[in-house]
C-alpha atoms as one frame of an Amber mdcrd trajectory, in Angstrom:
protein
 113.972 -35.941 133.878 115.235 -32.480 134.774 113.022 -29.735 133.421 114.738
 -26.685 134.892 117.920 -26.184 132.880 118.249 -22.454 133.538 120.388 -20.609
 136.038 119.232 -18.179 138.713 121.054 -14.905 138.163 122.329 -13.333 141.381
 120.562 -10.225 142.576 121.993  -6.816 143.377 122.739  -7.602 147.014 124.323
 -10.981 146.225 126.656  -9.338 143.718 127.454  -6.554 146.178 128.328  -9.058
 148.913 130.518 -10.984 146.472 132.461  -7.804 145.650 132.754  -6.876 149.327
 134.222 -10.250 150.256 137.003  -9.736 147.746 137.980  -6.444 149.401 140.125
  -7.276 152.446 140.146  -3.693 153.717 136.350  -3.560 153.520 136.022  -6.804
 155.477 138.436  -5.541 158.143 136.448  -2.310 158.409 133.220  -4.322 158.642
 134.717  -6.415 161.465 135.675  -3.263 163.414 132.227  -1.714 162.928 130.583
  -4.993 163.974 132.732  -5.093 167.118 131.611  -1.567 168.039 127.959  -2.485
 167.431 128.329  -5.615 169.590 129.912  -3.488 172.305 126.957  -1.091 171.977
 124.430  -3.902 172.498 126.303  -5.297 175.502 126.609  -1.849 177.057 122.914
  -1.023 176.574 121.912  -4.370 178.098 124.103  -3.738 181.151 126.308  -6.778
 180.611 129.444  -4.616 180.471 130.529  -1.250 181.975 127.393  -1.022 184.106
 129.655   0.151 186.939 131.451   2.867 184.955 130.456   5.505 187.533 132.185
   3.689 190.392 135.181   5.579 191.775 137.643   2.715 191.458 140.845   4.763
 191.272 142.387   7.780 192.836 141.780  11.117 191.172 143.648  11.326 187.845
 145.159   7.859 188.283 147.620   7.419 185.400 147.498   4.565 182.866 149.332
   1.407 183.863 151.705   1.620 180.900 152.727   5.178 181.851 152.653   4.892
 185.634 156.409   5.348 186.049 156.320   8.833 184.556 153.248  10.052 186.434
 152.420  10.921 190.008 149.447  10.359 192.217 147.511  13.625 192.727 148.436
  13.793 196.414 152.067  14.208 195.435 153.269  10.640 196.091 155.566   9.605
 193.212 154.868   6.254 191.600 158.495   5.695 190.646 160.353   2.822 192.351
 163.237   5.042 193.467 162.856   6.782 196.855 161.449  10.272 196.606 163.620
  13.238 197.559 163.145  14.793 200.971 160.244  17.207 201.102 158.986  19.528
 203.851 156.884  17.918 206.535 153.188  17.628 205.782 151.108  20.178 207.710
 149.238  18.788 210.689 145.994  20.484 209.816 145.146  19.924 206.156 141.763
  21.605 206.293 142.619  24.915 207.980 145.465  26.688 206.126 145.943  29.146
 209.043 146.194  26.673 211.895 149.861  25.770 211.509 150.982  29.374 211.070
 148.998  30.504 214.081 150.362  27.645 216.187 153.901  28.649 215.274 153.147
  32.304 216.039 151.721  31.346 219.421 154.879  29.426 220.289 157.132  32.311
 219.264 155.109  34.846 221.268 155.130  32.536 224.264 158.936  32.335 224.225
 159.175  36.108 223.779 156.974  36.711 226.804 159.101  34.486 229.009 162.417
  36.082 228.021 161.534  39.719 227.488 158.172  41.066 228.571 155.076  39.814
 230.287 152.186  40.326 227.946 148.548  40.520 228.852 147.729  38.364 225.804
 150.273  35.703 225.128 148.378  33.813 222.399 146.679  34.518 219.115 143.204
  33.165 218.590 142.507  31.139 215.414 139.248  32.563 213.995 138.608  29.423
 211.958 139.329  26.845 214.655 135.725  26.103 215.662 134.445  25.950 212.073
 137.316  23.741 211.028 136.686  21.388 213.952 133.065  20.940 212.884 134.055
  20.464 209.262 136.711  17.946 210.240 134.130  15.928 212.179 131.766  15.878
 209.184 134.470  14.908 206.716 136.223  12.397 208.944 135.791   9.430 206.498
 137.403  11.420 203.683 140.244  12.713 205.822 141.636   9.228 206.155 142.569
   9.265 202.499 144.002  12.791 202.711 146.118  12.019 205.734 147.638   8.916
 204.234 144.961   6.381 205.209 143.915   5.995 201.570 140.773   3.909 200.949
 140.891   0.872 198.715 141.368   2.738 195.408 143.765   1.822 192.651 146.779
   4.017 191.994 146.825   3.018 188.314 144.220   1.774 185.829 144.599   0.229
 182.344 143.882   3.591 180.687 143.861   5.869 183.687 141.097   7.609 185.619
 139.394  10.971 185.410 139.019  13.631 188.090 136.491  11.575 190.055 138.362
   8.286 189.766 136.161   6.762 187.040 137.856   4.186 184.846 138.545   5.979
 181.543 138.344   2.740 179.538 134.859   1.923 180.842 133.867   5.561 180.409
 134.970   5.432 176.768 132.872   2.326 176.113 129.853   3.938 177.784 130.447
   7.118 175.783 130.505   5.053 172.591 126.975   3.909 173.420 125.653   7.475
 173.393 127.608   8.611 170.329 126.757   5.552 168.202 123.065   5.614 169.166
 122.872   9.306 168.261 124.624   8.649 164.932 122.447   5.679 163.968 119.058
   7.042 165.038 119.675  10.534 163.653 120.879   9.037 160.346 117.748   6.851
 160.151 115.573   9.913 160.747 117.408  12.014 158.163 117.399   9.264 155.499
 113.733   8.504 156.227 112.727  12.134 155.735 114.964  12.553 152.684 113.616
   9.383 151.073 110.001  10.313 151.746 110.376  13.874 150.460 112.465  12.768
 147.479 109.980  10.053 146.535 107.021  12.456 146.493 108.974  15.170 144.713
 110.492  12.943 142.020 107.443  10.798 141.405 104.690  13.417 141.251 106.656
  16.404 139.932 104.759  19.616 139.218 103.781  21.781 142.174 104.740  19.109
 144.690 108.236  19.053 143.229 108.368  22.853 143.280 107.323  22.959 146.953
 109.938  20.439 148.087 112.636  22.136 145.988 111.780  25.456 147.636 111.919
  23.811 151.073 115.236  22.178 150.154 116.675  25.496 148.967 115.872  27.160
 152.301 117.786  24.514 154.260 120.787  24.444 151.951 121.088  28.240 151.774
 121.990  28.376 155.492 125.395  27.008 156.581 124.922  23.640 158.231 126.606
  24.548 161.520 124.406  27.648 161.873 121.309  25.595 161.098 122.294  23.010
 163.726 122.945  25.677 166.367 119.658  27.423 165.496 117.628  24.255 165.991
 119.581  23.542 169.192 118.733  27.023 170.520 115.043  26.565 169.656 114.761
  23.146 171.307 116.823  24.375 174.302 116.440  21.269 176.485 119.529  19.064
 176.405 119.335  15.319 175.903 119.992  12.466 173.496 116.550  12.873 171.891
 117.214  16.570 171.338 120.517  15.853 169.560 118.790  13.225 167.393 116.125
  15.750 166.390 118.699  18.455 165.726 120.770  16.260 163.413 117.857  14.420
 161.801 115.862  17.548 160.992 118.872  19.283 159.439 120.529  16.349 157.651
 117.825  15.166 155.243 118.838  17.393 152.326 121.574  15.109 150.935 119.399
  11.963 150.734 116.502  14.031 149.349 118.515  15.296 146.396 119.751  11.821
 145.394 116.474   9.982 145.976 114.530  12.590 143.991 116.849  12.137 141.009
 116.462   8.339 141.185 112.662   8.547 141.279 112.601  10.903 138.286 114.683
   8.375 136.390 112.776   5.239 137.418 109.196   6.458 137.106 109.522   6.284
 133.297 110.879   2.702 133.304 108.929  -0.184 131.766 108.264  -2.008 135.036
 106.610   1.094 136.509 104.453   1.504 133.389 103.471  -2.168 133.653 102.481
  -1.672 137.287 100.415   1.343 136.236  98.740  -0.741 133.513  97.499  -3.321
 136.011  96.060  -0.590 138.230  98.688  -0.324 140.962  98.234   2.656 143.277
 100.723   5.497 143.472 101.846   4.382 146.923 102.469   0.835 145.695 104.410
   2.021 142.653 106.502   4.385 144.767 107.459   2.041 147.592 106.840  -1.507
 146.335 108.254  -1.164 142.816 110.611   1.826 142.640 112.066   1.976 146.146
 113.655  -1.534 146.104 115.584  -0.431 143.010 116.889   2.744 144.675 117.334
   1.372 148.202 121.094   1.019 147.707 121.321   4.817 147.401 119.478   5.234
 150.695 121.720   2.641 152.354 124.907   4.360 151.230 123.554   7.710 152.421
 122.703   6.128 155.760 126.238   4.882 156.282 127.685   8.270 155.266 125.413
  10.191 157.635 126.202   7.896 160.568 129.846   8.957 160.321 128.956  12.618
 159.948 126.473  12.609 162.826 128.873  10.884 165.221 131.339  13.704 164.582
 128.540  16.292 164.836 127.487  14.916 168.243 131.053  15.254 169.470 131.158
  18.875 168.282 127.785  19.731 169.859 128.732  18.168 173.202 132.077  19.943
 173.103 130.309  23.286 172.541 127.826  22.622 175.339 124.758  21.872 173.186
 125.042  18.107 173.552 124.246  15.580 176.243 123.214  16.811 179.712 125.230
  16.426 182.891 125.262  12.802 184.033 125.281  11.376 180.507 128.675  10.533
 179.069 129.620  10.631 175.398 132.817  11.067 173.447 132.015  14.749 173.082
 131.539  15.289 176.820 134.806  13.426 177.475 136.652  15.753 175.110 135.003
  18.716 176.818 136.320  17.547 180.190 139.737  16.762 178.756 140.456  20.342
 177.699 140.848  21.311 181.370 142.802  18.153 182.176 145.402  18.935 179.516
 146.474  21.989 181.497 147.396  19.618 184.319 149.177  17.236 181.960 146.461
  14.575 182.168 146.188  13.396 178.567 144.672   9.901 178.865 140.941  10.782
 178.727 141.494  12.851 175.579 143.523  10.049 174.011 140.972   7.345 174.836
 138.005   9.243 173.387 139.941  10.436 170.325 141.354   6.973 169.513 137.954
   5.279 169.860 136.224   7.888 167.704 138.966   7.865 165.057 138.908   4.063
 164.869 135.137   3.852 164.411 134.864   6.784 161.999 137.763   5.530 159.851
 136.381   1.985 159.713 132.883   3.232 158.889 134.220   5.542 156.168 136.247
   2.746 154.540 133.255   0.420 154.670 131.014   3.122 153.183 133.382   3.660
 150.243 133.599  -0.092 149.629 129.811  -0.462 149.860 129.282   2.354 147.386
 131.639   0.653 144.888 130.037  -2.746 145.491 126.543  -1.440 144.798 127.629
   0.399 141.659 126.806  -1.874 138.668 129.395  -0.060 136.543 132.212  -1.268
 138.831 133.307  -4.815 138.011
């Protein structure tokens, strides 16, 4: 005999997942975000792009799909048609005066034989001895300059940077830094905002007044000035510094929303029932109320991840970001501004496309998640 004739009503998260699955754009955005997160894990574990610093291509090697319109930095065209005749390559590539002085010596020698006998027939090259020593030290590298190019690729799938690093691998490695900064800084900001908002909304009174005063100070200063101020105070560059900069300045949005939710929920019947059975303030705040407002914190987390990824790019572009030796999308864009003058656009394109794809997918998923967690939306 079956005694349980009732039905288990789906919870908030089950209903949200059901709404998300019906949104094809949201599922596509979730797939793109998941692919970036998988790439992040593989990159951090060293399974992919561990060799991104290897100089696999020539300097500024063009992308494979645009190789016909580009040239190798040494001046050798990549087009299939024969190159037009150019002046002969100088014999001495290190000493810019050697060839001119050699020609002058020859002319003065002929003049002495036909016209006058000179006490000094030649002209001494003042750089000859130094250049000879430098040539001996740089002999391995001269092979590439003089046409004996080492085993480096003339083209790469998405080109190479100034040092011959594969731009595609560099973009994946840069995604690791940018995504880690966005996720960790967003967790810090949402954690602080939730904690401050919970205390302020639950206790009220002087505690609420103190946190509102603290909140007003942060919001009265423009965000970019606040970020640059904290960056100037911390001074030392690094991923941890960027996380602290963004986390310590980005908690105000979650605080305002979480505080309002706690003010609303602390007067609900289930909180009064918990108070009647002697539950502590901490238990009522984080075991009873927080699960019912966690969707607000989750939506704020996803919003801040997008904002902090863009903020990291801006900070690195302005020179307040990652240190030398650490690559991120922002540092790639910083390098690319000089490359554009030379017509080398592929590093800028790779970083911009990757960032735009992730930020757009995350934004679409955030909007869909907000609608899915809203009980008023059917």
